[in-house]
Residue frames relative to the residue before (quaternion, step in Angstrom):
aa qw qx qy qz dx dy dz
M 1.0000 0.0000 0.0000 0.0000 0.00 0.00 0.00
A 0.2497 -0.7998 0.5337 0.1147 3.58 -0.48 1.20
Y 0.7887 0.1043 -0.0552 0.6033 3.58 1.21 -0.44
D 0.6135 -0.5594 0.4174 0.3694 3.56 -1.27 0.40
E 0.2680 -0.8048 0.5130 0.1316 3.56 -0.19 1.30
F 0.6027 0.5524 -0.3633 0.4468 3.59 1.09 -0.60
L 0.6365 0.5054 -0.3267 0.4824 3.60 0.99 -0.79
A 0.6263 0.5294 -0.3377 0.4620 3.61 0.97 -0.79
E 0.6531 0.5034 -0.3126 0.4715 3.60 0.99 -0.81
R 0.6277 0.5300 -0.3350 0.4614 3.59 1.04 -0.73
I 0.6386 0.5110 -0.3246 0.4750 3.59 0.99 -0.81
Q 0.6441 0.5209 -0.3203 0.4595 3.57 0.91 -0.90
R 0.6396 0.5345 -0.3251 0.4468 3.58 0.96 -0.87
V 0.6481 0.5071 -0.3223 0.4679 3.61 0.94 -0.86
Y 0.6652 0.4967 -0.3133 0.4612 3.60 0.85 -0.90
E 0.6707 0.4953 -0.3057 0.4598 3.58 0.93 -0.84
E 0.6326 0.5184 -0.3344 0.4683 3.60 1.02 -0.72
K 0.6972 0.4391 -0.2565 0.5052 3.59 1.10 -0.70
R 0.3543 -0.7470 0.4713 0.3071 3.56 1.37 -0.12
M 0.3297 0.7443 -0.4904 0.3111 3.52 1.09 0.91
P 0.3194 -0.7460 0.5431 0.2158 3.61 -0.51 1.07
Y 0.0553 0.7951 -0.5982 0.0832 3.57 -0.93 0.91
I 0.2397 -0.7060 0.6388 0.1902 3.50 -1.39 0.23
A 0.2433 -0.7422 0.6064 0.1490 3.57 -0.92 0.92
K 0.0181 0.8075 -0.5844 0.0780 3.55 -0.78 1.07
R 0.4028 -0.6984 0.5327 0.2572 3.58 -0.89 0.92
M 0.1510 0.7670 -0.6017 0.1640 3.54 -0.79 1.14
F 0.8527 0.1776 -0.1136 0.4780 3.57 -1.24 0.49
G 0.6379 -0.5207 0.3326 0.4596 3.61 1.13 0.47
G 0.6930 0.3769 -0.2627 0.5556 3.56 1.28 0.28
I 0.4878 -0.6083 0.5013 0.3751 3.54 -1.09 -0.76
C 0.1550 -0.7756 0.6077 0.0718 3.55 -1.02 0.87
F 0.2594 -0.7356 0.6064 0.1541 3.51 -1.20 0.65
L 0.1602 -0.7983 0.5792 0.0408 3.51 -0.63 1.22
V 0.0935 -0.7493 0.6546 0.0361 3.53 -1.02 0.93
D 0.8216 -0.0003 -0.0685 0.5659 3.57 -0.71 1.11
D 0.6417 -0.5648 0.2918 0.4291 3.57 1.05 0.89
K 0.6141 0.5035 -0.3625 0.4878 3.60 1.18 0.55
M 0.5290 -0.6264 0.4670 0.3311 3.55 -0.99 0.87
C 0.1015 -0.8153 0.5700 0.0105 3.55 -0.77 1.08
A 0.7784 -0.1182 0.1282 0.6031 3.58 0.86 -0.99
G 0.0401 0.8082 -0.5874 0.0138 3.53 -1.26 0.16
V 0.3594 -0.6848 0.5832 0.2484 3.49 -1.38 -0.06
L 0.0328 -0.7663 0.6414 -0.0182 3.56 -0.81 1.09
K 0.7963 -0.0981 -0.0257 0.5963 3.54 -0.38 1.31
Q 0.7923 -0.2369 0.1892 0.5295 3.61 -0.42 -1.18
D 0.6247 0.5973 -0.3096 0.3965 3.58 1.29 -0.23
L 0.4279 -0.6332 0.5789 0.2843 3.49 -1.30 0.53
M 0.1240 -0.7519 0.6420 0.0846 3.57 -1.04 0.80
V 0.0011 -0.7914 0.6112 -0.0116 3.57 -0.90 0.92
R 0.2782 -0.7133 0.6184 0.1771 3.52 -1.22 0.67
I 0.0001 0.8214 -0.5662 0.0690 3.54 -0.49 1.25
D 0.6955 -0.4306 0.3600 0.4486 3.53 -1.34 0.09
P 0.4479 -0.7105 0.4675 0.2757 3.63 -0.63 1.03
Q 0.6049 0.5816 -0.3582 0.4093 3.61 1.16 -0.52
I 0.7327 0.3486 -0.2362 0.5347 3.61 1.19 -0.38
N 0.2943 0.8045 -0.4725 0.2074 3.56 1.33 0.19
E 0.7108 0.4657 -0.2739 0.4504 3.60 0.67 -1.10
E 0.6340 0.5342 -0.3235 0.4560 3.58 0.98 -0.84
Q 0.7035 0.4646 -0.2690 0.4656 3.58 0.90 -0.91
L 0.6045 0.5643 -0.3571 0.4343 3.59 1.12 -0.55
S 0.6108 0.5462 -0.3551 0.4500 3.60 1.24 -0.30
K 0.5192 0.6306 -0.4180 0.3976 3.62 1.26 -0.14
P 0.6147 -0.5753 0.3860 0.3770 3.60 -1.08 0.66
G 0.8394 0.2121 -0.1732 0.4694 3.55 -0.96 0.95
A 0.5825 0.5868 -0.3767 0.4178 3.61 1.24 -0.11
R 0.0872 0.7717 -0.6271 0.0605 3.54 -1.08 0.78
P 0.6019 -0.5755 0.3980 0.3848 3.59 -1.15 0.45
M 0.4298 -0.6449 0.5547 0.3028 3.55 -1.16 0.57
D 0.0065 0.8113 -0.5780 0.0875 3.54 -0.76 1.10
F 0.0318 -0.8180 0.5742 -0.0159 3.58 -0.31 1.24
T 0.7995 0.3291 -0.1286 0.4857 3.55 1.00 -0.82
G 0.6321 -0.4889 0.3478 0.4903 3.58 1.25 0.11
K 0.7106 0.3236 -0.2252 0.5827 3.56 1.32 -0.08
S 0.4227 -0.7155 0.4870 0.2687 3.58 -0.77 0.97
M 0.3601 -0.7222 0.5580 0.1935 3.52 -1.16 0.75
K 0.3537 -0.7601 0.5070 0.2002 3.58 -0.35 1.25
G 0.7746 0.2992 -0.2506 0.4976 3.54 -0.88 1.00
F 0.6845 0.3766 -0.2758 0.5600 3.59 1.29 -0.04
I 0.0216 -0.8185 0.5711 -0.0583 3.56 -0.62 1.19
L 0.2356 -0.7212 0.6329 0.1542 3.53 -1.18 0.73
V 0.1349 -0.7803 0.6081 0.0561 3.56 -1.05 0.83
D 0.4825 -0.6796 0.4821 0.2699 3.57 -0.85 1.04
P 0.6008 -0.6123 0.3788 0.3472 3.60 -1.03 0.74
V 0.6276 0.5537 -0.3529 0.4184 3.61 0.98 -0.74
N 0.7038 0.4645 -0.2594 0.4707 3.59 1.15 -0.58
I 0.7085 0.3424 -0.2688 0.5554 3.60 1.26 0.21
D 0.2719 0.7923 -0.4995 0.2209 3.55 1.23 0.50
M 0.7047 0.3999 -0.2421 0.5337 3.58 1.03 -0.77
D 0.5809 -0.6183 0.4059 0.3397 3.56 -1.00 0.85
E 0.6562 0.5157 -0.3314 0.4401 3.61 0.94 -0.80
D 0.6235 0.5192 -0.3480 0.4696 3.62 1.09 -0.58
L 0.6356 0.5088 -0.3231 0.4824 3.59 0.98 -0.81
E 0.6762 0.5000 -0.2971 0.4523 3.58 0.88 -0.94
Y 0.5604 0.5903 -0.3914 0.4293 3.61 1.08 -0.61
W 0.7163 0.4459 -0.2507 0.4747 3.56 0.80 -1.06
L 0.6590 0.5029 -0.3205 0.4582 3.59 0.93 -0.82
N 0.6302 0.5277 -0.3369 0.4592 3.60 1.04 -0.69
L 0.6142 0.5305 -0.3518 0.4665 3.61 1.02 -0.73
A 0.6700 0.4953 -0.2972 0.4664 3.57 0.94 -0.89
L 0.6737 0.4910 -0.3007 0.4634 3.60 0.93 -0.83
E 0.6172 0.5418 -0.3428 0.4561 3.60 1.09 -0.67
F 0.7076 0.4528 -0.2625 0.4748 3.59 0.99 -0.81
N 0.5298 0.7012 -0.3911 0.2733 3.58 1.05 -0.75
P 0.6657 0.4973 -0.3504 0.4322 3.69 0.78 -0.75
R 0.7150 0.4261 -0.2504 0.4945 3.63 1.14 -0.55
A 0.5214 0.6473 -0.4121 0.3731 3.60 1.24 -0.27
K 0.4299 -0.6806 0.5295 0.2675 3.53 -1.15 0.66
A 0.4211 -0.6808 0.5383 0.2635 3.54 -1.01 0.81
S 0.4862 -0.6460 0.4906 0.3249 3.55 -1.11 0.64
K 0.5670 -0.5891 0.4539 0.3542 3.51 -1.23 0.53
K 0.3320 -0.7519 0.5355 0.1939 3.54 -0.95 0.84
């Protein structure tokens, strides 16, 4: 198991309850959930990854268990990883997923 499949199922459940169309795609050794063809959330190993408004990035990094996503030695502003212990409760997971869904309409799609 390269990523926490139970966490991926929890994310899918939230999207389905919200009737949010999404595509699940394996990326970065984990799984990403794309909404409107834009990366919105995902699971990397055991962590939740969310794409949020870069303008609230620093504020959200002060939340328990949140840290910048860093693949190349440089953090990616607007992409946050959250430790599993801090999303154990459904309302905590939904907090982060809602931030990502709120930003998604303004997020830029990657070039194909």
